[in-house]
SEKOLLUM-102558 format. One record per residue (C-alpha): x, y, z negated; residue in three letters; residue number from 1. Coordinates in nm, 2 decimals, always signed. Layout:
residues N
R, xx, yy, zz, zalo, tivex
R, X, Y, Z, ALA, NUM .
...
//
This chain:
residues 297
R, xx, yy, zz, zalo, tivex
R, +0.00, +0.00, +0.00, UNK, 1 .
R, +0.09, +0.36, +0.04, UNK, 2 .
R, +0.03, +0.65, -0.20, UNK, 3 .
R, -0.28, +0.87, -0.18, UNK, 4 .
R, -0.21, +1.22, -0.04, UNK, 5 .
R, -0.04, +1.47, -0.27, UNK, 6 .
R, +0.15, +1.80, -0.26, UNK, 7 .
R, +0.52, +1.78, -0.34, UNK, 8 .
R, +0.72, +2.06, -0.51, UNK, 9 .
R, +1.08, +2.04, -0.62, UNK, 10 .
R, +1.13, +2.24, -0.93, UNK, 11 .
R, +1.46, +2.44, -0.94, UNK, 12 .
R, +1.44, +2.54, -1.31, UNK, 13 .
R, +1.26, +2.39, -1.62, UNK, 14 .
R, +1.05, +2.71, -1.65, UNK, 15 .
R, +0.92, +2.66, -1.29, UNK, 16 .
R, +0.82, +2.30, -1.37, UNK, 17 .
R, +0.63, +2.42, -1.68, UNK, 18 .
R, +0.45, +2.68, -1.47, UNK, 19 .
R, +0.35, +2.42, -1.22, UNK, 20 .
R, +0.23, +2.19, -1.50, UNK, 21 .
R, +0.03, +2.47, -1.66, UNK, 22 .
R, -0.14, +2.54, -1.32, UNK, 23 .
R, -0.20, +2.18, -1.21, UNK, 24 .
R, -0.25, +2.01, -1.55, UNK, 25 .
R, -0.41, +1.66, -1.53, UNK, 26 .
R, -0.38, +1.68, -1.15, UNK, 27 .
R, +0.00, +1.67, -1.16, UNK, 28 .
R, +0.28, +1.41, -1.22, UNK, 29 .
R, +0.65, +1.47, -1.30, UNK, 30 .
R, +0.90, +1.28, -1.08, UNK, 31 .
R, +1.25, +1.23, -1.22, UNK, 32 .
R, +1.41, +0.89, -1.12, UNK, 33 .
R, +1.08, +0.75, -1.00, UNK, 34 .
R, +1.15, +0.39, -1.09, UNK, 35 .
R, +0.82, +0.35, -1.27, UNK, 36 .
R, +0.61, +0.63, -1.10, UNK, 37 .
R, +0.68, +0.53, -0.73, UNK, 38 .
R, +0.53, +0.18, -0.77, UNK, 39 .
R, +0.23, +0.32, -0.95, UNK, 40 .
R, +0.18, +0.57, -0.66, UNK, 41 .
R, +0.21, +0.29, -0.40, UNK, 42 .
R, -0.05, +0.08, -0.58, UNK, 43 .
R, -0.26, +0.39, -0.63, UNK, 44 .
R, -0.26, +0.34, -1.00, UNK, 45 .
R, -0.15, +0.71, -1.02, UNK, 46 .
R, -0.32, +0.96, -0.78, UNK, 47 .
R, -0.17, +1.31, -0.86, UNK, 48 .
R, -0.27, +1.60, -0.65, UNK, 49 .
R, +0.07, +1.75, -0.71, UNK, 50 .
R, +0.40, +1.58, -0.76, UNK, 51 .
R, +0.66, +1.79, -0.94, UNK, 52 .
R, +1.02, +1.67, -0.88, UNK, 53 .
R, +1.24, +1.75, -1.18, UNK, 54 .
R, +1.51, +1.50, -1.09, UNK, 55 .
R, +1.77, +1.77, -1.00, UNK, 56 .
R, +1.73, +1.99, -1.30, UNK, 57 .
R, +2.09, +1.99, -1.42, UNK, 58 .
R, +2.00, +2.18, -1.73, UNK, 59 .
R, +1.83, +1.87, -1.87, UNK, 60 .
R, +2.11, +1.63, -1.79, UNK, 61 .
R, +2.36, +1.60, -2.08, UNK, 62 .
R, +2.48, +1.38, -2.36, UNK, 63 .
R, +2.63, +1.55, -2.66, UNK, 64 .
R, +2.65, +1.53, -3.04, UNK, 65 .
R, +2.55, +1.82, -3.27, UNK, 66 .
R, +2.56, +1.79, -3.65, UNK, 67 .
R, +2.58, +1.41, -3.63, UNK, 68 .
R, +2.29, +1.38, -3.39, UNK, 69 .
R, +2.31, +1.24, -3.04, UNK, 70 .
R, +2.12, +1.46, -2.80, UNK, 71 .
R, +2.02, +1.33, -2.46, UNK, 72 .
R, +1.87, +1.55, -2.19, UNK, 73 .
R, +1.56, +1.41, -2.03, UNK, 74 .
R, +1.69, +1.39, -1.67, UNK, 75 .
R, +2.01, +1.22, -1.78, UNK, 76 .
R, +2.06, +0.91, -1.57, UNK, 77 .
R, +2.05, +0.58, -1.75, UNK, 78 .
R, +2.39, +0.48, -1.60, UNK, 79 .
R, +2.54, +0.80, -1.76, UNK, 80 .
R, +2.42, +0.69, -2.10, UNK, 81 .
R, +2.54, +0.33, -2.03, UNK, 82 .
R, +2.89, +0.47, -1.96, UNK, 83 .
R, +2.90, +0.72, -2.24, UNK, 84 .
R, +3.18, +0.65, -2.49, UNK, 85 .
R, +3.02, +0.90, -2.73, UNK, 86 .
R, +2.70, +0.69, -2.74, UNK, 87 .
R, +2.86, +0.35, -2.75, UNK, 88 .
R, +3.09, +0.46, -3.04, UNK, 89 .
R, +2.83, +0.61, -3.27, UNK, 90 .
R, +2.51, +0.44, -3.15, UNK, 91 .
R, +2.60, +0.08, -3.05, UNK, 92 .
R, +2.24, -0.04, -3.06, UNK, 93 .
R, +2.15, +0.22, -2.80, UNK, 94 .
R, +2.44, +0.12, -2.58, UNK, 95 .
R, +2.35, -0.25, -2.61, UNK, 96 .
R, +1.98, -0.19, -2.53, UNK, 97 .
R, +2.05, +0.00, -2.21, UNK, 98 .
R, +2.26, -0.28, -2.08, UNK, 99 .
R, +1.95, -0.50, -2.07, UNK, 100 .
R, +1.76, -0.24, -1.87, UNK, 101 .
R, +1.68, -0.37, -1.52, UNK, 102 .
R, +1.98, -0.37, -1.29, UNK, 103 .
R, +2.27, -0.13, -1.22, UNK, 104 .
R, +2.11, +0.01, -0.91, UNK, 105 .
R, +1.80, +0.10, -1.11, UNK, 106 .
R, +2.00, +0.25, -1.40, UNK, 107 .
R, +2.19, +0.47, -1.15, UNK, 108 .
R, +1.87, +0.64, -1.05, UNK, 109 .
R, +1.63, +0.60, -1.35, UNK, 110 .
R, +1.64, +0.87, -1.62, UNK, 111 .
R, +1.64, +0.83, -1.99, UNK, 112 .
R, +1.35, +1.07, -2.04, UNK, 113 .
R, +1.15, +0.90, -1.77, UNK, 114 .
R, +1.17, +0.56, -1.94, UNK, 115 .
R, +1.09, +0.71, -2.28, UNK, 116 .
R, +0.80, +0.91, -2.15, UNK, 117 .
R, +0.66, +0.61, -1.96, UNK, 118 .
R, +0.61, +0.45, -2.31, UNK, 119 .
R, +0.62, +0.09, -2.21, UNK, 120 .
R, +0.65, -0.13, -2.52, UNK, 121 .
R, +0.83, -0.39, -2.30, UNK, 122 .
R, +1.10, -0.13, -2.22, UNK, 123 .
R, +1.43, -0.11, -2.40, UNK, 124 .
R, +1.47, +0.26, -2.45, UNK, 125 .
R, +1.13, +0.32, -2.63, UNK, 126 .
R, +1.22, +0.03, -2.87, UNK, 127 .
R, +1.56, +0.17, -2.93, UNK, 128 .
R, +1.41, +0.52, -3.00, UNK, 129 .
R, +1.17, +0.36, -3.25, UNK, 130 .
R, +1.42, +0.17, -3.45, UNK, 131 .
R, +1.67, +0.46, -3.44, UNK, 132 .
R, +1.40, +0.71, -3.55, UNK, 133 .
R, +1.45, +0.94, -3.26, UNK, 134 .
R, +1.28, +1.27, -3.22, UNK, 135 .
R, +1.15, +1.39, -2.88, UNK, 136 .
R, +1.14, +1.76, -2.79, UNK, 137 .
R, +0.86, +1.85, -2.55, UNK, 138 .
R, +0.77, +2.19, -2.40, UNK, 139 .
R, +0.49, +2.37, -2.24, UNK, 140 .
R, +0.46, +2.73, -2.12, UNK, 141 .
R, +0.34, +2.82, -2.47, UNK, 142 .
R, +0.65, +2.68, -2.65, UNK, 143 .
R, +0.83, +2.37, -2.78, UNK, 144 .
R, +0.75, +2.10, -3.03, UNK, 145 .
R, +0.93, +1.80, -3.17, UNK, 146 .
R, +0.76, +1.46, -3.21, UNK, 147 .
R, +0.89, +1.17, -3.41, UNK, 148 .
R, +0.91, +0.83, -3.24, UNK, 149 .
R, +0.63, +0.70, -3.47, UNK, 150 .
R, +0.39, +0.97, -3.33, UNK, 151 .
R, +0.53, +0.98, -2.98, UNK, 152 .
R, +0.43, +0.63, -2.86, UNK, 153 .
R, +0.05, +0.63, -2.87, UNK, 154 .
R, -0.05, +0.31, -2.69, UNK, 155 .
R, +0.05, +0.11, -2.38, UNK, 156 .
R, +0.20, +0.35, -2.12, UNK, 157 .
R, +0.07, +0.65, -2.31, UNK, 158 .
R, +0.28, +0.90, -2.50, UNK, 159 .
R, +0.19, +1.21, -2.71, UNK, 160 .
R, +0.30, +1.44, -2.42, UNK, 161 .
R, +0.01, +1.66, -2.32, UNK, 162 .
R, -0.08, +1.72, -1.95, UNK, 163 .
R, +0.09, +2.07, -1.95, UNK, 164 .
R, +0.40, +1.95, -2.14, UNK, 165 .
R, +0.74, +1.81, -2.03, UNK, 166 .
R, +0.99, +1.60, -2.22, UNK, 167 .
R, +1.32, +1.80, -2.26, UNK, 168 .
R, +1.54, +1.61, -2.50, UNK, 169 .
R, +1.57, +1.29, -2.71, UNK, 170 .
R, +1.76, +1.34, -3.04, UNK, 171 .
R, +1.89, +1.03, -3.22, UNK, 172 .
R, +2.03, +1.07, -3.57, UNK, 173 .
R, +2.33, +0.87, -3.68, UNK, 174 .
R, +2.27, +0.55, -3.87, UNK, 175 .
R, +2.39, +0.54, -4.23, UNK, 176 .
R, +2.76, +0.46, -4.27, UNK, 177 .
R, +2.83, +0.09, -4.24, UNK, 178 .
R, +2.48, +0.00, -4.12, UNK, 179 .
R, +2.47, -0.31, -3.90, UNK, 180 .
R, +2.29, -0.27, -3.57, UNK, 181 .
R, +2.16, -0.53, -3.33, UNK, 182 .
R, +1.94, -0.54, -3.02, UNK, 183 .
R, +1.83, -0.88, -2.87, UNK, 184 .
R, +1.60, -0.96, -2.58, UNK, 185 .
R, +1.47, -1.25, -2.39, UNK, 186 .
R, +1.36, -1.26, -2.03, UNK, 187 .
R, +1.34, -1.54, -1.77, UNK, 188 .
R, +1.60, -1.37, -1.56, UNK, 189 .
R, +1.83, -1.08, -1.65, UNK, 190 .
R, +1.66, -0.76, -1.53, UNK, 191 .
R, +1.30, -0.90, -1.56, UNK, 192 .
R, +1.05, -0.75, -1.80, UNK, 193 .
R, +1.12, -0.88, -2.15, UNK, 194 .
R, +0.91, -1.16, -2.29, UNK, 195 .
R, +1.02, -1.06, -2.64, UNK, 196 .
R, +1.29, -0.86, -2.82, UNK, 197 .
R, +1.39, -0.71, -3.15, UNK, 198 .
R, +1.60, -0.41, -3.26, UNK, 199 .
R, +1.74, -0.40, -3.62, UNK, 200 .
R, +1.93, -0.15, -3.83, UNK, 201 .
R, +2.05, -0.28, -4.17, UNK, 202 .
R, +2.21, -0.03, -4.41, UNK, 203 .
R, +2.35, -0.16, -4.74, UNK, 204 .
R, +2.39, +0.01, -5.08, UNK, 205 .
R, +2.71, +0.00, -5.28, UNK, 206 .
R, +2.61, -0.34, -5.42, UNK, 207 .
R, +2.57, -0.49, -5.07, UNK, 208 .
R, +2.19, -0.49, -5.09, UNK, 209 .
R, +1.95, -0.38, -4.81, UNK, 210 .
R, +1.86, -0.01, -4.84, UNK, 211 .
R, +1.64, +0.13, -4.56, UNK, 212 .
R, +1.62, -0.16, -4.32, UNK, 213 .
R, +1.44, -0.08, -3.98, UNK, 214 .
R, +1.29, -0.35, -3.76, UNK, 215 .
R, +1.12, -0.28, -3.42, UNK, 216 .
R, +0.97, -0.56, -3.21, UNK, 217 .
R, +0.95, -0.55, -2.83, UNK, 218 .
R, +0.64, -0.65, -2.62, UNK, 219 .
R, +0.46, -0.72, -2.95, UNK, 220 .
R, +0.19, -0.45, -2.94, UNK, 221 .
R, +0.07, -0.16, -2.73, UNK, 222 .
R, +0.36, +0.04, -2.87, UNK, 223 .
R, +0.71, -0.05, -3.00, UNK, 224 .
R, +0.62, -0.22, -3.32, UNK, 225 .
R, +0.78, -0.12, -3.65, UNK, 226 .
R, +0.76, -0.42, -3.88, UNK, 227 .
R, +0.70, -0.23, -4.20, UNK, 228 .
R, +0.60, -0.53, -4.41, UNK, 229 .
R, +0.92, -0.71, -4.32, UNK, 230 .
R, +1.13, -0.40, -4.38, UNK, 231 .
R, +0.98, -0.37, -4.73, UNK, 232 .
R, +1.04, -0.74, -4.79, UNK, 233 .
R, +1.42, -0.69, -4.75, UNK, 234 .
R, +1.45, -0.37, -4.96, UNK, 235 .
R, +1.69, -0.42, -5.25, UNK, 236 .
R, +1.77, -0.78, -5.14, UNK, 237 .
R, +2.10, -0.93, -5.05, UNK, 238 .
R, +2.08, -1.01, -4.67, UNK, 239 .
R, +2.11, -1.39, -4.70, UNK, 240 .
R, +1.98, -1.63, -4.45, UNK, 241 .
R, +1.67, -1.72, -4.66, UNK, 242 .
R, +1.58, -1.35, -4.70, UNK, 243 .
R, +1.63, -1.28, -4.33, UNK, 244 .
R, +1.42, -1.58, -4.23, UNK, 245 .
R, +1.14, -1.47, -4.45, UNK, 246 .
R, +1.15, -1.12, -4.31, UNK, 247 .
R, +1.15, -1.25, -3.95, UNK, 248 .
R, +0.85, -1.46, -4.03, UNK, 249 .
R, +0.67, -1.17, -4.19, UNK, 250 .
R, +0.74, -0.95, -3.89, UNK, 251 .
R, +0.59, -1.21, -3.65, UNK, 252 .
R, +0.29, -1.25, -3.87, UNK, 253 .
R, +0.20, -0.88, -3.82, UNK, 254 .
R, +0.16, -0.90, -3.44, UNK, 255 .
R, -0.10, -1.03, -3.20, UNK, 256 .
R, +0.07, -1.02, -2.86, UNK, 257 .
R, -0.14, -1.06, -2.55, UNK, 258 .
R, -0.13, -1.38, -2.35, UNK, 259 .
R, -0.04, -1.37, -1.98, UNK, 260 .
R, +0.09, -1.59, -1.71, UNK, 261 .
R, +0.44, -1.59, -1.87, UNK, 262 .
R, +0.33, -1.72, -2.21, UNK, 263 .
R, +0.05, -1.74, -2.46, UNK, 264 .
R, +0.01, -1.54, -2.77, UNK, 265 .
R, +0.13, -1.82, -3.00, UNK, 266 .
R, +0.44, -1.86, -2.78, UNK, 267 .
R, +0.52, -1.49, -2.79, UNK, 268 .
R, +0.47, -1.48, -3.17, UNK, 269 .
R, +0.72, -1.77, -3.21, UNK, 270 .
R, +0.96, -1.60, -2.97, UNK, 271 .
R, +0.93, -1.27, -3.17, UNK, 272 .
R, +1.02, -1.45, -3.49, UNK, 273 .
R, +1.32, -1.62, -3.34, UNK, 274 .
R, +1.45, -1.31, -3.18, UNK, 275 .
R, +1.39, -1.10, -3.50, UNK, 276 .
R, +1.58, -1.35, -3.71, UNK, 277 .
R, +1.87, -1.34, -3.45, UNK, 278 .
R, +1.88, -0.96, -3.46, UNK, 279 .
R, +1.86, -0.96, -3.84, UNK, 280 .
R, +2.14, -1.21, -3.87, UNK, 281 .
R, +2.37, -1.02, -3.63, UNK, 282 .
R, +2.30, -0.68, -3.80, UNK, 283 .
R, +2.36, -0.83, -4.14, UNK, 284 .
R, +2.69, -0.98, -4.03, UNK, 285 .
R, +2.81, -0.64, -3.91, UNK, 286 .
R, +2.68, -0.44, -4.21, UNK, 287 .
R, +2.92, -0.31, -4.48, UNK, 288 .
R, +2.86, -0.13, -4.80, UNK, 289 .
R, +2.93, +0.24, -4.79, UNK, 290 .
R, +3.27, +0.36, -4.89, UNK, 291 .
R, +3.19, +0.48, -5.24, UNK, 292 .
R, +3.52, +0.66, -5.29, UNK, 293 .
R, +3.47, +0.86, -4.96, UNK, 294 .
R, +3.11, +0.93, -5.03, UNK, 295 .
R, +3.20, +1.05, -5.38, UNK, 296 .
R, +3.43, +1.31, -5.23, UNK, 297 .
//
């Protein structure tokens, strides 16, 4: 199939894009890398009257660190993030997650902001943003606002971005010192949509006990699923195999994944439990208590 007719405008500045959004509203779509939008246009699942191309807005393409926070411009290519030494050194979970994202050819064109705004719970970057407690900055002609990952992902393929708003930046705070991080995923072939996945951050206190564990499951719900019950189960516990297995079981018990041709709900729950335990085990093995002497100074 081919797209329904639309007008095309290439924005030369973020302010121009916001003006066009304010005018067209619900009748418009933003085009960055187009890796998700173009298929939707071809299948006529999206029928915008106006397509606003922001893919060449250099002002929104950057990766830097400010006050310990990683800041990624919305039009930054996924391949740029994959190659970023800054990101891989300080945010290893993010670097590992993006390596699972489709194929190199797609990552060379797809944008970080496009994937996050698409809000697919089977996509790597929304899951990473959830577990790393990212904050998204969006803007309209009337101003900017910041949205937490918990509030940003509303339901399947739906974010909190309003029709006249545009994603500008993803800000990811640093994990606590010594926190173990892991991202695991399973798909039938590398690059396929994931059948399941888990992202985990395990910080430890000075006694080596869990303190502020974060667990997000992939493809488990209409949004990246924070397994809050499992997180609380580990709080104050030593991260031994028994405790981690109990947490993985609790995480899987919270979800009711949808069945499809690739697997039934019970299969997906079992897969989620297995992958969650794997991620918890890997993160726990990497976690170290904070340097009390250094913190004290």
